Structures are given as C-alpha cells and as structure tokens.
C-alpha positions as CSV (number, residue, x, y, z in Angstrom):
1,M,-16.0,5.6,3.9
2,K,-17.3,8.6,2.9
3,M,-14.7,11.1,0.8
4,I,-14.5,15.1,1.0
5,Y,-13.5,15.3,-2.4
6,G,-14.5,12.1,-4.6
7,V,-12.1,10.7,-7.4
8,K,-13.8,12.4,-10.7
9,D,-13.5,16.2,-7.7
10,R,-11.0,19.2,-8.7
11,P,-10.0,21.0,-5.6
12,Q,-9.4,24.7,-6.5
13,P,-6.0,25.4,-7.6
14,L,-4.3,26.5,-4.2
15,R,-6.2,23.6,-2.7
16,L,-5.1,20.8,-4.7
17,V,-1.6,21.8,-4.4
18,L,-1.7,21.6,-1.1
19,F,-3.2,18.4,-1.0
20,A,-0.5,17.5,-4.0
21,L,2.5,18.7,-1.6
22,Q,1.0,16.6,1.4
23,Q,0.8,13.5,-0.8
24,L,4.2,14.1,-1.6
25,L,5.6,14.3,1.9
26,A,3.8,11.1,2.6
27,I,5.5,9.2,0.2
28,L,9.2,10.9,0.0
29,A,11.1,9.0,3.2
30,A,10.2,5.7,0.9
31,T,11.0,6.7,-2.4
32,I,14.3,8.7,-1.6
33,A,15.1,5.4,0.5
34,V,15.2,2.7,-1.8
35,P,18.2,4.4,-3.9
36,A,20.2,5.1,-0.6
37,V,19.8,1.4,0.5
38,V,21.2,0.3,-2.9
39,G,24.0,2.6,-3.1
40,H,26.1,2.4,-6.0
41,G,25.6,5.9,-7.0
42,M,22.0,5.8,-8.0
43,S,20.4,9.6,-7.5
44,Q,17.5,9.8,-4.9
45,S,16.1,13.0,-7.1
46,A,16.0,10.5,-10.4
47,A,14.0,8.1,-8.0
48,L,11.8,10.8,-7.4
49,F,11.5,12.0,-11.0
50,G,11.1,8.4,-12.3
51,A,7.8,8.3,-9.5
52,G,6.2,10.7,-10.9
53,V,6.7,9.8,-14.5
54,G,5.3,5.6,-13.4
55,T,2.3,7.6,-11.6
56,L,1.1,9.5,-15.1
57,V,1.8,6.4,-17.3
58,Y,-0.3,4.2,-14.6
59,L,-3.0,7.5,-14.2
60,L,-3.4,7.1,-18.5
61,F,-3.7,3.1,-18.4
62,T,-5.9,3.7,-15.6
63,K,-8.4,6.3,-17.0
64,F,-7.9,8.3,-13.8
65,K,-10.0,6.4,-11.9
66,S,-7.6,5.2,-9.6
67,P,-6.1,7.5,-6.8
68,V,-2.8,6.2,-5.6
69,F,1.0,7.3,-6.5
70,L,3.5,5.2,-7.0
71,G,6.8,5.0,-6.2
72,S,10.2,2.9,-5.7
73,S,9.5,-0.8,-3.9
74,F,11.4,-2.2,-1.4
75,A,10.5,-5.8,-2.7
76,F,13.3,-5.0,-5.7
77,L,16.3,-4.6,-3.3
78,G,17.5,-7.8,-3.1
79,S,17.2,-7.8,-7.4
80,M,18.3,-4.4,-7.6
81,A,21.9,-5.5,-6.1
82,A,22.2,-8.5,-8.2
83,A,22.5,-5.6,-10.9
84,F,25.6,-4.3,-9.6
85,A,27.0,-8.1,-8.1
86,G,29.7,-10.1,-9.8
87,A,31.8,-8.7,-12.1
88,A,29.8,-6.4,-14.1
89,T,31.0,-3.0,-14.1
90,A,28.9,-0.2,-12.7
91,S,27.8,1.2,-15.8
92,L,26.3,-2.7,-16.6
93,G,24.8,-2.6,-13.6
94,Y,22.9,0.2,-14.7
95,L,21.7,-1.6,-17.4
96,G,20.8,-4.5,-15.2
97,L,18.3,-2.1,-13.2
98,I,16.7,-1.0,-16.1
99,L,16.4,-4.8,-18.1
100,G,14.8,-6.2,-14.5
101,A,12.3,-3.3,-14.8
102,V,11.5,-4.8,-17.9
103,F,11.7,-8.2,-17.5
104,A,9.2,-7.5,-14.4
105,G,6.9,-4.8,-16.2
106,L,6.2,-7.8,-18.8
107,V,5.1,-10.5,-16.1
108,Y,2.2,-7.5,-14.9
109,V,1.6,-7.4,-18.7
110,V,1.1,-11.4,-19.5
111,I,-1.2,-11.3,-16.2
112,A,-3.1,-8.5,-17.4
113,V,-3.3,-10.4,-20.3
114,V,-4.5,-13.6,-18.8
115,V,-7.1,-11.5,-17.1
116,K,-8.6,-9.3,-19.9
117,F,-9.8,-12.6,-21.6
118,A,-9.9,-15.0,-18.4
119,G,-11.9,-11.9,-16.2
120,T,-11.3,-11.7,-12.1
121,K,-14.1,-13.7,-10.7
122,W,-10.9,-16.6,-10.4
123,I,-9.6,-13.9,-7.9
124,D,-12.6,-13.7,-6.2
125,K,-12.9,-17.4,-5.2
126,L,-8.8,-17.6,-4.6
127,M,-8.5,-14.8,-2.4
128,P,-12.3,-13.3,-0.5
129,A,-12.1,-11.1,2.2
130,V,-11.0,-13.8,4.8
131,I,-7.9,-13.4,2.7
132,I,-7.3,-9.9,1.8
133,G,-8.3,-8.4,4.4
134,P,-6.2,-9.6,7.2
135,T,-3.0,-9.2,4.1
136,V,-3.9,-5.4,3.5
137,A,-3.6,-5.3,7.4
138,I,-0.4,-7.0,7.7
139,I,1.0,-4.8,5.0
140,G,0.5,-1.6,7.9
141,L,1.5,-4.0,10.4
142,S,4.5,-4.9,8.7
143,L,5.3,-1.5,8.0
144,A,4.9,-0.4,12.4
145,G,8.6,-1.7,13.3
146,N,9.8,1.1,10.7
147,A,7.7,3.5,12.1
148,V,8.2,3.1,15.6
149,G,12.3,2.3,14.8
150,D,12.6,6.2,13.7
151,L,10.0,7.7,15.6
152,M,13.3,7.0,18.4
153,A,15.8,8.5,15.8
154,G,17.4,11.7,14.5
155,S,19.2,12.6,11.8
156,V,22.4,13.4,12.5
157,T,25.2,10.7,13.2
158,N,29.3,10.6,13.8
159,A,32.3,9.0,11.7
160,E,30.8,5.5,13.1
161,N,27.5,6.4,11.8
162,V,25.4,6.9,15.6
163,M,23.4,8.9,16.0
164,L,24.1,11.5,18.3
165,C,20.6,13.2,19.3
166,S,19.2,11.7,22.3
167,P,16.2,9.0,21.4
168,Y,14.1,11.5,24.3
169,I,14.8,14.1,21.8
170,A,13.9,12.6,18.7
171,L,10.7,10.9,20.9
172,L,9.2,14.1,21.6
173,C,9.8,15.5,18.3
174,G,8.1,12.5,16.8
175,L,5.0,12.7,19.4
176,V,4.6,16.2,18.6
177,T,4.5,15.6,15.1
178,L,1.9,12.6,15.5
179,G,-0.3,14.5,18.2
180,V,-0.8,17.9,16.0
181,T,-1.2,15.8,12.9
182,V,-3.9,14.0,15.2
183,A,-5.7,17.2,16.5
184,C,-5.7,18.2,12.9
185,S,-7.1,15.8,11.6
186,V,-10.0,15.6,14.1
187,Y,-10.3,18.8,15.3
188,G,-9.8,21.0,12.6
189,K,-12.0,22.8,10.1
190,K,-12.2,22.9,6.7
191,M,-8.7,23.0,5.2
192,L,-6.6,22.1,8.4
193,K,-8.7,19.2,8.6
194,M,-7.4,17.7,5.3
195,I,-3.9,18.5,5.5
196,P,-3.1,17.0,8.6
197,F,0.3,15.6,7.5
198,I,1.5,19.0,6.0
199,I,0.9,20.6,9.7
200,G,2.0,17.7,11.4
201,I,5.6,17.5,9.9
202,L,5.9,21.4,10.3
203,A,5.4,21.6,13.8
204,G,7.8,18.6,14.2
205,Y,10.2,20.0,11.9
206,I,10.3,23.6,13.5
207,L,10.5,21.8,17.1
208,A,13.8,19.7,16.0
209,A,15.0,22.5,14.2
210,I,14.9,24.3,17.3
211,F,16.7,21.6,19.6
212,T,19.4,21.3,16.6
213,G,20.0,25.1,16.9
214,I,20.7,24.9,20.5
215,G,22.4,21.6,20.2
216,Y,25.1,23.3,17.4
217,A,25.5,26.9,20.1
218,A,25.7,25.2,22.7
219,N,27.5,21.9,21.5
220,I,25.3,19.1,23.0
221,D,25.2,16.2,20.8
222,A,22.7,15.0,22.2
223,L,19.8,18.0,21.0
224,K,21.4,18.0,17.3
225,V,17.9,15.9,15.6
226,I,18.8,17.5,12.0
227,N,21.4,17.1,9.9
228,F,21.9,20.6,8.2
229,E,25.2,19.9,6.8
230,L,23.2,18.5,3.5
231,F,22.7,21.7,2.6
232,G,26.5,21.9,1.8
233,N,25.8,19.1,-1.2
234,L,24.0,22.6,-3.2
235,A,28.2,23.1,-3.9
236,E,28.1,20.4,-6.2
237,P,27.1,20.9,-9.5
238,S,25.5,17.3,-10.4
239,A,23.2,17.8,-7.2
240,W,21.3,20.4,-9.1
241,Y,19.6,18.0,-11.8
242,P,18.7,14.7,-11.5
243,D,21.5,11.6,-12.2
244,F,19.4,9.6,-15.0
245,S,20.1,6.0,-14.9
246,F,19.9,5.5,-18.3
247,L,23.0,7.9,-18.9
248,H,25.0,5.4,-17.4
249,A,23.4,2.4,-18.8
250,F,24.4,3.5,-22.2
251,N,26.7,4.7,-22.3
252,G,28.8,1.9,-20.5
253,D,31.8,0.0,-22.4
254,Y,31.0,-3.6,-22.1
255,G,33.8,-5.3,-23.5
256,D,34.3,-8.6,-23.2
257,A,31.5,-9.0,-20.2
258,N,29.0,-12.3,-21.1
259,I,25.8,-10.5,-21.3
260,G,23.9,-13.4,-22.2
261,A,24.5,-14.8,-18.8
262,Y,23.9,-11.3,-16.9
263,I,20.9,-10.9,-18.4
264,G,19.5,-14.5,-17.3
265,T,20.3,-13.4,-13.8
266,I,18.8,-10.5,-13.7
267,A,15.8,-12.1,-15.1
268,V,15.7,-15.0,-12.4
269,A,16.0,-12.0,-9.4
270,Y,13.6,-9.8,-11.4
271,I,10.5,-12.2,-12.2
272,P,9.7,-14.3,-8.8
273,V,9.7,-11.0,-7.0
274,A,7.2,-9.5,-9.7
275,F,4.6,-12.3,-8.7
276,V,5.1,-11.3,-5.6
277,V,4.4,-7.9,-5.7
278,F,1.5,-9.0,-7.9
279,A,-0.1,-10.2,-4.3
280,E,0.4,-7.1,-3.0
281,H,-1.1,-5.4,-6.1
282,L,-4.0,-7.0,-5.4
283,A,-4.0,-6.3,-2.0
284,D,-3.7,-2.2,-2.1
285,H,-6.3,-2.1,-4.6
286,K,-8.6,-3.9,-2.4
287,N,-7.8,-1.8,0.2
288,I,-7.9,1.8,-1.7
289,S,-11.6,0.1,-3.1
290,S,-13.2,-0.4,0.0
291,I,-11.7,3.4,0.9
292,I,-13.4,5.1,-1.7
293,E,-16.0,2.4,-2.3
294,T,-15.8,1.5,-6.0
295,D,-14.4,-1.3,-6.9
296,L,-11.4,-0.6,-9.1
297,L,-10.5,-4.2,-10.0
298,K,-13.8,-3.7,-12.4
299,D,-14.0,-0.3,-13.0
300,P,-11.0,0.6,-14.9
301,G,-10.2,-3.1,-14.1
302,L,-7.5,-5.1,-13.0
303,S,-5.9,-5.0,-16.4
304,R,-5.5,-1.9,-16.6
305,T,-4.6,-1.1,-12.9
306,L,-1.5,-4.2,-13.7
307,L,-0.8,-2.6,-17.2
308,G,-0.4,1.1,-15.5
309,D,1.5,-0.7,-12.4
310,G,3.9,-2.6,-14.9
311,V,4.4,0.3,-18.2
312,G,4.7,2.7,-14.8
313,S,7.6,0.7,-13.3
314,M,9.6,0.0,-16.4
315,A,9.2,4.2,-17.5
316,G,10.4,5.0,-14.2
317,A,13.4,2.6,-13.4
318,L,14.5,3.9,-17.2
319,F,14.8,7.7,-15.3
320,G,15.1,6.4,-11.6
321,G,16.3,2.9,-11.9
322,C,14.0,1.6,-9.1
323,P,10.9,-0.7,-9.9
324,N,8.0,1.2,-9.1
325,T,4.7,0.1,-7.3
326,T,1.4,1.3,-5.4
327,Y,2.3,3.1,-2.2
328,G,0.3,2.2,0.7
329,E,1.4,5.8,1.8
330,S,-0.8,7.1,-0.6
331,V,-3.4,5.0,0.5
332,G,-3.6,6.1,3.9
333,C,-3.4,9.7,3.1
334,V,-6.3,9.4,0.9
335,A,-8.1,7.1,3.9
336,I,-7.0,10.0,6.7
337,S,-7.6,12.7,4.8
338,G,-10.7,12.3,3.0
339,N,-9.4,13.0,-0.4
340,A,-9.6,10.8,-3.5
341,S,-9.6,13.3,-6.1
342,V,-7.4,11.6,-9.3
343,A,-6.6,15.3,-9.9
344,T,-4.6,15.1,-6.6
345,I,-2.2,12.4,-7.6
346,F,-2.0,13.8,-11.3
347,V,-0.3,17.0,-9.6
348,T,1.8,15.2,-7.4
349,A,3.6,13.2,-10.2
350,L,4.2,16.8,-11.8
351,M,5.5,18.4,-8.6
352,A,7.7,15.3,-8.1
353,I,9.2,15.8,-11.4
354,V,9.8,19.0,-10.9
355,A,11.0,19.1,-7.6
356,S,13.9,16.3,-8.8
357,F,15.5,19.5,-10.8
358,I,14.8,22.1,-7.9
359,A,18.2,20.9,-5.2
360,P,17.4,22.7,-2.7
361,F,13.5,21.5,-2.4
362,V,14.9,18.1,-2.7
363,L,17.6,18.4,0.0
364,F,15.1,20.2,2.2
365,L,12.8,17.3,2.2
366,A,15.9,14.8,2.7
367,T,16.6,16.9,6.1
368,I,13.4,15.9,7.4
369,P,14.3,14.0,10.7
370,R,13.7,10.4,10.8
371,C,11.5,11.0,13.9
372,V,9.6,13.3,12.4
373,M,8.3,11.3,9.3
374,G,8.2,8.6,12.1
375,G,5.5,10.3,14.1
376,V,3.5,10.3,10.8
377,C,3.7,7.3,9.5
378,I,2.6,5.5,13.2
379,A,-0.8,7.0,11.3
380,L,-0.1,6.1,7.8
381,Y,0.6,2.4,8.4
382,G,-1.9,2.5,11.0
383,F,-4.9,3.4,8.8
384,I,-4.0,0.8,6.1
385,A,-4.0,-2.0,9.3
386,V,-7.5,-1.1,9.9
387,S,-8.8,-0.5,6.4
388,G,-7.9,-4.8,6.1
389,L,-9.4,-5.2,9.1
390,K,-12.6,-3.6,8.1
391,M,-12.8,-5.6,5.6
392,I,-13.0,-8.7,7.4
393,Q,-16.1,-6.8,9.7
394,K,-19.1,-9.4,8.1
395,V,-16.6,-12.2,8.0
396,D,-17.8,-15.2,10.8
397,L,-15.3,-15.3,12.5
398,E,-17.0,-18.1,14.5
399,D,-16.4,-20.3,12.3
400,N,-13.5,-22.2,12.8
401,R,-12.6,-21.9,9.0
402,N,-12.5,-18.5,8.8
403,L,-11.0,-18.2,12.0
404,F,-8.0,-20.6,11.3
405,V,-6.7,-18.5,8.2
406,V,-7.1,-14.5,9.5
407,S,-5.0,-16.2,12.2
408,V,-2.5,-17.6,10.1
409,I,-1.8,-15.0,8.1
410,L,-1.9,-12.1,11.1
411,V,1.1,-14.8,12.6
412,A,2.8,-14.8,9.6
413,G,2.8,-11.4,8.8
414,V,3.5,-10.0,12.3
415,G,6.1,-12.2,13.0
416,G,8.1,-11.8,9.4
417,L,8.0,-15.4,7.7
418,A,10.1,-14.8,4.6
419,V,11.7,-16.9,2.1
420,S,14.8,-16.8,0.4
421,F,16.3,-18.4,-2.2
422,G,19.4,-17.2,-3.4
423,Q,18.7,-13.6,-4.7
424,V,15.0,-14.0,-4.9
425,T,13.1,-12.8,-1.1
426,I,9.2,-13.8,-1.0
427,T,8.5,-11.0,1.4
428,S,6.5,-11.7,4.6
429,I,3.6,-10.1,3.4
430,A,3.2,-12.3,0.7
431,C,4.8,-15.3,2.3
432,A,1.4,-14.7,4.8
433,L,-0.9,-14.6,1.7
434,I,0.1,-17.9,-0.2
435,L,-0.1,-19.5,3.7
436,G,-3.2,-17.9,3.9
437,I,-4.4,-19.3,0.3
438,L,-3.2,-22.8,1.3
439,V,-4.8,-23.0,4.2
440,N,-8.0,-21.9,3.0
441,L,-8.4,-24.5,0.3
442,L,-7.4,-27.0,3.1
443,V,-10.0,-26.1,5.3
444,N,-12.8,-26.1,2.8
445,V,-12.0,-29.5,0.7
446,K,-15.4,-31.0,0.1
447,K,-17.2,-31.7,-1.8
448,K,-19.8,-29.2,-4.0
449,G,-22.8,-30.3,-2.8
450,T,-21.6,-30.3,0.8
451,A,-19.4,-26.9,0.6
452,E,-22.7,-25.1,-0.6
453,T,-24.5,-26.2,2.5
454,E,-22.5,-25.7,5.1
455,A,-20.2,-22.7,4.0
456,P,-20.7,-19.9,6.2
457,M,-22.9,-17.4,4.8
458,S,-22.8,-13.6,4.8
459,E,-25.2,-10.7,6.1
460,G,-27.9,-10.6,3.4
461,A,-27.7,-14.4,2.8
462,A,-28.4,-15.1,6.2
463,A,-31.3,-12.9,6.0
464,E,-32.8,-14.3,3.4
465,A,-32.6,-17.7,5.1
466,A,-34.3,-16.7,8.0
467,E,-36.8,-14.9,5.9
468,A,-38.1,-18.0,4.0
469,E,-37.6,-20.3,6.9
470,T,-39.7,-17.6,8.9
471,I,-42.3,-18.2,5.2
472,E,-42.5,-21.3,5.4
473,E,-43.4,-22.1,9.3
474,V,-46.6,-19.4,8.1
475,A,-47.5,-21.8,5.7
476,A,-47.0,-24.8,7.5
477,S,-49.1,-23.5,10.7
478,E,-51.6,-22.2,7.6
479,E,-52.1,-25.4,6.0
480,E,-52.1,-27.2,9.7
481,A,-54.6,-25.1,10.8
482,S,-56.7,-25.5,7.4
483,R,-56.8,-29.4,7.9
484,E,-58.4,-29.2,11.8
485,P,-62.3,-28.7,10.7
486,S,-61.6,-31.9,8.4
487,E,-60.3,-33.9,10.7
488,A,-62.6,-33.2,13.2
489,A,-65.4,-34.3,11.3
490,E,-64.1,-37.5,10.6
491,G,-63.9,-38.7,14.2
492,E,-66.4,-37.0,16.1
493,P,-69.4,-34.7,15.1
494,A,-68.4,-30.7,14.8
495,P,-69.6,-28.2,17.6
496,E,-73.2,-26.6,16.9
497,E,-73.2,-22.7,16.2
498,A,-74.8,-20.9,18.9
499,P,-78.5,-20.1,17.9
500,K,-78.2,-15.9,16.5
501,E,-80.0,-13.4,18.3
502,E,-82.8,-11.6,16.1
C-alpha cells in the first residue's frame, strides 16, 4: 500500500500534532475502557499515561522503525480480575497487577531470546500466509460486534444503567460520523484526506451535542446522547492527576497475607495469556508489514518487536496497571490515513502522557459518545479485516488444503470459539489461529518428497515452471526435427534438390 508519509518521514509540526491527535482518538476508547471494566478504582488517566510510556519503550527497542501504538490489552481482563480476587486487599491487588505484567513481559523476553538464536524461518513455516491472513482478518471481524453495538448506543444512563437516548438517534449520529469520515478520506484534499477520523468524530460529536442540548432543554430523555455530567468530576482534586498503580502497590499493608501462594496464582493467571497474545503480536506485525511494505519481522526483527512489546507492557503496567499490546486501531489508522510516520507515533505517546494530567481534556475525550466511536470503529475494524484478506490474495484457494485452513480459521474466529481454564481464557483469535495451524499440519502430512512435488505453488514459482516446460517443449521439437533427415536416409532416398537456375 502506497503511504503518503513513510516510516522515516517527519510531517510539518502542525500536521504532526493533528496526526498524533488522530492516532490518540483512534486508540482512546479501548485504552481507557480496560480500567473501567476491571474497576477496583483503576484510573483511566493512569492507563493513558502507561500506554504512552509503553509506546515510547516499544519505539526505542524497535529503533523507531515500527509505526504502532501500544494500548491496554483486553486479553488480560480475566488475569487482572484475579489480582483482586480472594482475600487480597485492594493494595495487594495493585501489586498483583504489576507482578502479572512482569510475568507476561518475561514470557515475551524469553521468546525474543529464542527467536534471536533460532531465527524466524520456523515461524514462516508454522504460520504461512494461508494462516496469518485469515487470522488478521479475524482480529477485525471479531471486533465488528463491538462497533455495531456502540453504533446504536449513547452515553447517558439512568439509575438502573439503562440507556436513555433512542437507538435511532444514536444510529444517526454514528452514521454521520462514518459518512463524514469516508467522505474526507475519499474526496478530501490534502489535509482532510489525512485526518478523516478527527473531522468525522467532530461532526458526530457536534450533532450529538445538539440533540443532547435539545433533550435537556425540552426534558426529552430520548435525545440525551452525551453525558455532560462527567465534567462535574472536575470538582474532585484527584481528577487532575493520574492515580498511578505503583502508589497503591507499594503503600499497602500486607500483614499476614500468603504472598507465595498469591504470586503463584498471579503467575498462572498471566503467563498462559501472554503466549496467546504472542500470536496476536505476530498477526499485528504481519499486518502492518503488509501495509507499509516492509517486513518488520526482519527489520528491526521479531526479537526487537517482542522485547519492545514485553518491556513496554511492564513499564505501562507500573503506572496504569494494564499490560499493553499493539493496537489494531492504530494499524487501521495508518492504513486509512496513509501516514506511517513513526514520528507521529512518538508524538502520540507524548500527547497521551501530557493529556493524562489535563483533566478537562481527559474528561472531554471520555464524553465522546459510544455511537460516535462506533461509527469510526466500523471503518477501522473493517480495514483490519481487509488487510488480512489481502494477504491471501496469492494463496491458491482452489486447492482444498488451503481452502480448509482458511475456512476453519474464519468460522472459528467469527463464531467466537473461546476456551477457558479457570482464570485463563484462550481468546477466539488465538483459538482460531491454533486450530488453523493444526488443520494446516493435518492436510500437509506427507513424505517430504511428495509434499515438495504436490505443494501449491506461488505465482512466481508457477510462472517459472511454465517457462521451463515451454523451453523443454521447444528443445524436444528441435531435436525431433534434426532426427527426421537421418531417419529418412535409412529408409528411402531423400528427394533430389531442384536444379538451380543460372
């Protein structure tokens, strides 16, 4: 895919700030949603700060060659809940969050060391395009339900947590957001074409604000889309600075708590999930590699991306409590805007850190209604899915071996196949990937020689084979032609040549 700004390009300062704001808006909803879901007093602004710090660490390890933002990982929701389970106090729970992130990060470090010495060829053999392509598509498709659900939801609820606004009003705001985003991306000139999300979100927010204002003025609950009451939190002093996790973790009185057993519980909750997220790490980097047309698994290398992700996750959790991961929303933003500049990601990380201390800005971002973000996410998640499908364009789907692999991954992923073992949940993406690997091994169980002769060929290999076959045919015909005179001489005399005219 042709990028307007390449990885090493640096846009002008004003444009750089706008591009960074767009990236921040793209990853914001999911990043601050994780601490909100876990609860137990986890701070959304601290999670935003941790995401910024984790991204900076990631950029350092990848030598500023990978344009991806790291945000709070949903895969560890069950693991984070385990940190607060049982008889653990709240402060012990925060210590568990940090310890868990360290365990998960160490898994990445160990895998990075293995990759450093063993290389990445085994990954290409274990997970070729026929597996990685549909898996990347599943990352986008598995989020489709969230986008559609948000598209028809507002942010104002009653005491029973029931949405007040009409789903049709929310749908209208979401569709306006989507329509403006698409129009700017397709028909926009210069800057409009590169910041479609900012324009789309502003358009949807303004429309939602108009409906909400009318709703409060006329006392019509069905028109109340935006929860402006969140700005009332500015009266709380704690709202003006991030409530960092380590402040709770290292100020707790653990008393007679069985720390050994607790650490064991945290390790069991986090380590298996880290192996699952490793698969998503591969898929995300294969995806962004195809978009920017540079193989990040080779340069800067998978070992560096793993170290950046793992150590960045540890650093982010120290401040925000949430382990980080590469964000598909960030990848989708790169694809749609055509901006792969790492400088944009760097400024986004700094902006996230600074914004976490600006309470009005954080609260403003929190008031963006679900329907508006749903309109944007339809485009973001769709681009992720399409990027995965593009990876299998050159795969021969007329070969049943490839067809079965792709079919199994798509159905398992879209169907939401997930398996839980206590606190550990293998996500639908990971289950689809594992199942795809197993099916691929099953359909290719043959002797090495047979596999080499019958394995489906790429377009380049097929062209070379066809060319070789043509050369052989020409050579055979020439040899046949050269034999014909001698064969005729052995049987009957060759015809006399016609006399030349003088």
